[in-house]
C-alpha positions in Angstrom: 161.7 33.0 103.1 163.8 35.5 102.0 165.1 38.2 104.4 165.9 40.7 101.6 162.3 41.7 100.8 161.5 44.4 102.4 158.5 44.2 105.1 156.1 46.6 102.6 156.2 43.5 99.6 155.0 41.1 102.4 151.1 39.9 102.1 149.0 39.3 104.5 146.3 36.9 104.0 142.6 37.4 105.6 139.6 34.8 105.9 137.1 35.0 104.1 133.8 33.8 104.5 131.5 31.7 101.6 129.0 34.0 101.7 131.6 37.4 101.6 133.3 35.3 98.7 130.2 34.8 96.7 129.5 38.9 97.6 132.8 39.3 95.9 132.0 37.4 92.8 128.7 39.0 92.4 130.5 42.5 92.5 132.8 41.4 89.9 129.6 40.5 87.9 127.5 43.6 88.6 128.6 47.4 89.6 127.2 48.3 93.1 124.5 50.6 91.8 123.6 47.9 89.3 122.9 45.4 91.9 120.7 48.3 94.6 118.6 49.0 91.6 118.0 44.8 91.2 117.0 44.9 94.7 115.3 48.1 94.8 113.0 46.5 91.5 112.6 43.4 93.1 111.0 45.0 96.7 109.0 47.0 94.1 107.6 44.5 92.1 105.0 42.0 94.1 106.0 38.2 94.6 102.6 37.4 92.0 103.8 39.0 89.2 104.6 36.5 86.7 108.4 36.3 85.3 108.9 39.2 88.1 113.2 38.0 87.7 112.3 38.5 83.6 110.9 41.5 84.0 113.9 42.7 86.8 116.4 41.5 84.1 115.1 43.4 81.1 114.8 46.7 82.8 118.3 46.5 84.1 120.0 45.5 80.9 117.6 48.6 79.3 118.9 51.3 81.6 122.4 50.2 82.0 122.7 48.8 78.6 123.6 45.5 79.8 123.1 41.9 78.9 122.8 40.0 81.6 120.8 36.7 81.9 117.5 36.0 84.0 119.3 33.3 86.6 122.1 35.5 87.2 119.9 38.5 88.4 117.3 35.8 90.1 120.6 33.9 92.1 121.9 37.3 93.0 118.2 38.4 94.4 118.0 34.9 96.2 121.8 35.2 97.6 121.2 38.3 98.9 117.3 37.7 100.2 118.3 34.7 102.2 121.8 36.6 104.0 120.2 38.9 106.6 123.7 40.9 106.5 123.3 41.3 102.9 119.5 41.9 102.9 120.2 45.2 105.9 123.1 45.9 103.7 121.0 47.2 100.7 118.2 48.4 102.4 117.2 51.9 102.4 116.4 54.9 104.6 114.4 57.9 104.6 116.9 60.8 104.1 114.2 63.3 105.1 113.9 61.3 108.0 118.2 61.5 108.7 118.0 65.0 107.9 114.9 65.3 110.7 116.9 63.4 113.3 119.9 65.4 112.2 118.1 68.6 112.9 116.8 67.9 116.2 119.8 66.4 118.3 122.6 68.7 116.1 120.4 71.9 116.3 123.4 74.4 116.3 125.3 72.4 113.6 122.6 71.7 111.3 122.1 75.3 109.9 121.3 75.3 106.5 121.1 71.4 106.4 117.6 70.5 105.0 116.0 68.8 101.9 114.7 70.8 99.1 111.7 69.9 97.4 109.6 72.6 95.6 105.7 71.2 95.3 104.2 71.9 91.7 103.2 75.5 91.9 104.5 76.6 95.0 103.8 80.7 95.8 106.0 80.2 99.7 109.8 80.1 100.5 110.6 76.8 101.9 112.7 78.4 104.5 111.5 81.7 105.5 107.4 81.3 104.1 107.2 84.7 102.2 105.3 84.9 99.1 107.8 84.4 96.4 107.4 87.3 93.6 107.0 86.6 90.2 109.3 86.6 87.5 109.5 86.4 84.0 105.9 85.5 83.4 105.7 87.2 79.7 108.3 84.1 78.7 106.7 80.8 77.5 107.2 78.0 79.2 107.3 74.9 78.4 105.1 71.9 80.1 107.0 68.4 80.2 104.4 65.5 79.9 105.0 62.0 79.6 104.0 62.0 76.2 105.7 65.1 75.0 106.8 68.8 75.6 104.4 71.6 75.0 105.4 75.6 74.9 102.6 77.3 76.5 103.0 80.7 75.2 101.1 83.9 76.6 97.4 84.4 74.4 
């Protein structure tokens, strides 16, 4: 080895298992957000759904504007599902549960940390429970439907 080579240009080799190498190849094929969506869709649809993997592939291709093949998606799902380490990696956790645990254990630090979710037709403040005041009630409202948007006007 040449003694003039600086230490910053020397390389260190890392042992990579076959499973880790496969995961690296998967990450080169698909983005992480796409992989997470594939795993979530796979968990969402029951095993009894005919052509489940084809449906997952079609959904991912349509949503992300990609052209993955069904066998690629199926192989990825099978690989991740069979590896306990990778199955845990793509496991979903409840944000609400995490926030509640944080608030219970770190009371002084967790002020103003909460999950904001307003139920339809909310009339009370979610923080202090006081009644909310109506404003701009004279203006038309837009009501969103699955089929179209409606303008609600004062009659």
